[in-house]
N, C-alpha and C positions, 0 to 999 in steps of 0.2 A: 263956508257952509259945510258941515260934516254930512257924509252920506251913510245912512244906516240901512242895512238890507236884512229883510226877513224872508226866509225861503220855506214854503210848505208845499207838500205834494200829496197826491193820492188821497184826495178827499172822497172821491167816488160819489159825488152828489148825483142823485138820480130821482126817479119818481117813487112814491110810496106804494106799498102793497096793501090792499088789492089795487092794481093799476086801473086807471080809467079806460074804457067805460065799464069795467067789471065792478060789481058791487059786493061780491062775496068771496071770501077766501076759499081756496080749494081744500085747505087743511089748516088746522090751527097753527102748525109750525111751518107752513109753506112760506118760504122767504121771509121769515120773521125778522131777520136782520135788516130788511128793507122797510120795516114799519116805522111810523113817525115817532114812536117813543125812543128810537135810537138815532134820530136826526142830530147832527152836531152843530146846527146853526147857532145855538146859544153860546156854545164854547167858542166858535169861530168869531162871533161878534165881540165877545169879551177879549179874545186874542187880538183882534184888530185895534181895539181901544188900548189894550195893554202895551203894544209895541210903540204906539205913539207916545204914551206916557213915559215909557222907558227911555226912548230917544230924547225926549225933552229933558228928562232928569240928568242923563249922561251929558248932554250938550251944555247944560247949565254948569256942570263941573268943569267943562272944558272952555267955558266962556264963549260958547257958540250960541248966538241968538237966532240962528236960522237952520235948525236941523231938518233934514229931509229924509223921509223913510221911503224906500222902494220895497214894495211887497211883491215877491216873485211867486206866482202860482205855477209850480214846476211840474205840470202834467198830471193827467188823470184827475183833474179837478171836477170835470163834468163827465159822468159815466154814461155815454150814449148807448153803449152796448147793453146796459141793464134796463134801459127804459122799455117798459112793456105797454105803455099807453099808446092808444091810437085814436084818431078822431072819430067821433060817432057819425058825423056828417062829413063824408069824404068828398073832396073836390078832385081827388085822383083815385084811381082804382087800386084797391089793396089785394095782394095775393093772400091766399088763406094762411100761408106760413108767416106773413107779417103780423097777423092777429094773434099768433101763438108764440113767436120767437122775437118779435120786435121789428120795427120798420126798417126798410132797406136804407143804406147810407146815400140817399139821394137828397139834393139840396132842399127841396120843399119839405120832405119828411124830417130832415135834420133840423130845419127851422121849427117844425112842430115840437120836436123833442126838446130843443133848448128852451122853448116857451114853457113847456111843462116843468122843466127843472127850475127855471127862474121863478116861476110862480110858486112852486112848492118850497123853495129856499129863499123866499123874499127877504127874510130877516138878515141873512148873510149878505145878500146883494145890497140891501140898504146900508149895511155897515161899510161895505166897500165904497159906496157912493159918498158917504160922509168922509171917509178916509181920503178920497181923491179931492173932495172939495176943501179939505184942510190943507191942500197944497202938496200932497204926497203923490207918488207914482205907483202905478199898477202894471206889472209885466205878466203876460200870459204865454206860457210855453205849452204847446200841444204834447200830449202823451199818446200812448197807443189806444187808450180807451176814449180819448176825446180828439182823435184825429179829424173828426168832422168840424173842429174849430177852424180848419183851413177854408171852409166855405165862407165867402165874403158876407153873405146874408146872415149867417149865424153870428159872425162878429158884430154885424150891425145890430142884431137883436140884443146882444149883450150890452153894447154901448147905449142903446135906447133905454134898456132897463135900469141903467145907472143914473139916468136923468141928469146929464151933465150939460153945461153950456159949452160953446165952441172952444174956449180956452181950456176948460177942464178936460175936454176930450183928448187934448194933446198929451195928457199925462197918463193915458192908457195906451199900452203898446202890445200888439200881437206879433210874436216872432215865429220863425219857421221851426226850429228845433233846439236852439241854444241861445244863450245870452251872456255877454261879458259885463259883469258889474264892476263899475268904478276902476276898470283896468287892473283888477287884481284877482278876480274870481270867474272861472268858467262854470256856468250853470246849465245843465241839460237834464232831461227826464231820465235818459239812460236806455230807453227802449231801442235806440239805433244800434246798440251793441248786443241785442238779443234777437237771434235769427227767427224766433217764433213770433215776435211782437214788433219788429222793425217796420217802419214806413219806408217803402223802397225809394221814394223820391219826395221828400218833404217840400221841395220847391215846386213840385207839380204832381200831387198825388191823385189827380183826377183822371177818370175814364169817361168815355162817352157811351151811353146806353140808350139806343133809339132816340138820339137827340136830347137826352137828359144827361145832366152832369151828375156823376156819382164818384165815389172814392174807393180806391183799392185798399180794402181793409187788410191789416196783418193777419196771418194765419191764426194766431192765438185768439184774436178778437172774433173771428168768424166762428171758431170753436166755442167761444163763450156764448155767442148768440144761439147757435143751433143745438148745442149740447147742454151747457150749464143753465141756460134760461129755461130749459125743460126739466131740470132736476132741482126743484125748489127747496129741497132739504139740504142742499150743499151750498156753502158760501164760496163763490168763485174767487174771493180775494184773500182766502186763507188756505194755504196748501194742506194744513193739518186737518182741515174739514172735509177734504175729498180724496186725499192721497193716503190710502190705508193698506194694510196687509190683507191677504185673503180672509183670515179668521176675523179681522176687524170688520171687513165688508159684510161678512155673513152675519155677525152679531148686529150690525147696524141695520141690515135688511130685515131681520126678524123682529127687531125692536121698533123700527119706525116705518120702513118702506113697504112692508107687507100690507099695511093698511093704507098708507098715503099714496104709494106708487108701485104696485106689484109688478107692473110691466116695464120696469126701469131699463132692463136689458134691451128691449125693443126701442125705447127712447134713445138710448146710447147708440144703437146700431144705425137707425135711420139718421140721427143727428150727425154721426161721424161720416156717413156717406154723403149727406148734404154738405158738410163742411168741405170734404175732399172735392166734391163737384163744384162748389162755389169758387174755391181758390184756383181750381183748374180752368174754369171758364174765364176768370179774371186774367189769366195768363194770355188769353187770346183776344181780349177785349181791346178796343181802340183807345189809345192814349189821347187825352185831350191836348190840343195844340193851341196854347194861348197866343193872343196877338202880340203880347209883349215879348221882346227878344230875350234869349237866355241870358245874355250879358247884362241887360237892364234889370232882369229879375234877380240875378246874383248880386248886383251892386245894391239894389234896393234892400234885399234881405240882409246883406252884410251890414248895411248902415243901421237898420233897425236893431240888429244884434250887437251893435257897438264893436264891429270888427271890420276887416278888410275883405274884399272879394277873394284874395289869395287864401286867407285864413279859412274862409267858408269852404272853399274848394278842397283844401287839404284836410279839414275835419270831415268832409263828406267822403273822402277817400278811405277814411278809417271805419266806415260802416261795415258791419258784418254781412256775410252773404245770407240772403233770406232763405228760410227753411223751405219755402214753396218751390225752390229750384231743385229740391230733392224729394220727389214724391214718396219714395220708400221711407224716408225719415219721417214724413208726416204720417204715413200709414202706421208706422210703429208707435208713434205718440198717440194715435187714435185707437190703438189696439186692433186695427183692421187686419194687420198681418196675422194675428192670432185667430181672429174670426175666419179668415180665409183658410188657414191651415186646418182648422176644425172642420169646416164645411168640405174642404177638398178631401180630407181623410175619410170623412163619413161617406162622401160620394163614391170614392174608390172602393171602400169596404162593401157598400151596398151593391155596387156593380158586380164584384166578384162573388158575393154571397148569392146574388140573384142567378148568376151563371151556375153555381153549384146546386142551387135549388132546382133548376131545370134539369140538371144531369142526375142528381142523386135524391132530389125531393126533400132536402133538409129545410128546416124552418128559417125564416128570415131573422128570427131572434138571435141567431148566431152572429149577426152583425154587431149586436150589443157586446157580446163577449169579445169579438175581435177589436172593437173600438176601445174596450177597457184595457187591452194590451197596449194600445197606442197612447193611452192617456198619460202614462209616466213620461214618455218622450216629449209629449206636448208640454207638460208641466216643466220639464227640464228646459225646454226652449224658452217658455214664457219667463222663467226666473232668470234666464241669462240675459234678458233684455232689460236695460236700465234706462230710465228717462233722463234726458239731458236738460230738461227744463230748469232744474235746480242749479245746474252747473253755471248757468249764465247769471245767477244771482250773486255769485262771488266776484269781488273786485278783481280787476286785471291790471297788475302792476305794469306790464309792458304797454298796455293801452294808455294808462295814465301818463307814462313817460312820453309817449308820442304826442298826446294831446297837449301836454305841458310844453313840449318842444315847438309845436305848431303855433300855439297861442302866446308863448312867452310867460305863462302864468304858472304858479306853483300851488294853486288851490282849485280843486274841482269838486263840484257838488252834483250829486245824482238824486234821483228818487227811484220809482219803478219797483224796487225789490221789496218795499215795505219793511226793510230791516234798517233801523237807525244805526248809523256808524259815525265815528270820528277817529281817524287813524292816519298814520303816515306810511307811504310806500316810497322809500328812498327820500327824495327831496320834495315829493308831492304830498300835500295835505288833502285827504279825501274825506268828505262828509256826505252822509245820506240822511235826508230829512224824514225818513220813515213814512208813516201813514196816519190819517185821521179817520179812516173808514171804520165802520162797525165790524171789527175783526174778531168776531166770536169764533172760537174753535169748536164749539158744540152746537148742535142743531137747536137746542133750547135757549141759546143766547144767554148763558150764565157765566161763561169763562171767556175772557177777552185777552188778546195779545196786547203788548205795550203799544200805546198809540199817543196821538196829540203831540208828536215831536216836531221840532222846527230848528232851523239853523239861523243863528243871529250873528250878524257881522257888524261890528261897531268900531269907531276909532279907538285906538289904544290910549289909556290914560298917560302912558309914557310919551307917546308921540301921536298927535292928531292926524299925521300924514300916513300912519300905518294902521291898518284895520286888523282886528283879531276876530276869528270865527269861533263860535261855540255851538255845540249841540245841546239843546234844551228840551224840556218837556213842559208843556203848558198845563197847569193844573187848574181845572175848573172850580168855580166857587160852588159850595154846597149850600 
C-alpha cells in the first residue's frame, strides 16, 4: 500500500465580517478580506477530491490497489485570533475588551469560537468527513494562530463535526507541534523557530486563571488581537498591507483612514500597551500542572508524531528563545520605545520652558520650537530601528541541518511564513506549503499574493519505496 501525503497550511479559516452578533459593517472596506465572498471552502473541497483522484491514478500505474492519502493540515488552519464573534446570551461574563478584540483563550470561549468556524466553513468540514470515510487519514498540527487546538474540548468539537464512527475517528490525529510522515519527512508549522510566535511549551501550553484553564498565547498573536483586530483596514496576514514607509502611511491615512478610522494612533497606542500588559501578566501566571506525568506525556506525544521520546526532546531543545523574555525587544516591535521618547522629550521641554516662563515670562509656545529641534534626532533614531519580524521568515540552513541530524530525515516541510518554497540547503530538502488565506495586498481586495499552494509527496515511478516531493499550486475551476 503506497502512502501519499498532501500538506497545506495557513488557511486562516475564521468567522465572516460582520461578525455575530453585529449586523452592520463599520465601513464598506472594514475587514473586507474576511467577507464570505472570499471564503476558500469551494477550492478546498475540490482540492480534497482532487488529491484522492490523483493518488488513485498514480497507484494504478504502480499496480497498487490500496492507495492511502494522509492530509496534513500544517498549522494556522483555524484562525482563533481573528474570530470577533461572541455569544449573544452569555453563560460566562465577558469583559468589554472581549466584545471589541475577541474572546480570551479560555477553554469555554475557544469552544464557542471553533463552533463558529466549523459552522461557517461547513462545506470544507463535510469534504474532510468524506475524505476520512473513504479510508484516508487526517493529521492536524497546531500553529500559532490555532494554538487553542490544544484544548481537549476543542478537539472533541472538531471530531464531532466530522460525524465519524469509532473506527473512522482513529484516522484523525492531533499532534503537539510536529509530525513524521512515512519515516521520510518532518512536517511542522515552523512557528517554534519564530521568537514572536512560538508556543513556549506545546506539551503543556496551559495556564490557570482563577480556576479556569487558559492558554499562554505567543506575543505576536496577542498583538494581532489587541492591535490588528482594531485596525480593520489592514490585513494581518499580508505584511505588504500594513508595513509601509512613512509617506505610504500618510497617503493611506488621507485616502482611507481619515474617514474610516481617524483615531488610529490612539487604537495603536492602547492596543500596544494592552499587548505588553497581557504578555507581562502571563509571565507571572500559574502554569497548569496536569495529572499525567511528564514522561508519560512525552511518550504519548512522541508516539502520535511517529517518533521517539528522544527525538521529541531533542527537537524541543531547538526551539528559539521567546521574545517575551526581552521586554525591550517587544517594546521596539510595538513602537512603544518611540512613543516613550516622544513623550519624555515633550515632558522635559515643557518642564524647562515652564521654568523659563516663570523667570522671564516667555510664552509656552517656545516648547514647540524646542521640540522641532529634537524632531530630527528622533527621526534618526526611529529610522535606525529595523524590525526583526521578517528575519525569521527566511530559512535557516543550520537549523535544518540540526533537525535532519536529530530525526535522521533529509526532507523538512514548514508553513507559517506564507512564502511557498522548494529548495535544497546542503543535503536537506526544504519545502514550504505557502498559504490559502485571502492574501490581498490592498485594502480594496483587488490584488492578491500567490496562494493555494500545497506539497504533494508520492511514490516515485522509478521505485515505489522512494517518495518524491513537489510544490504545486491548486488551480480552482472557473
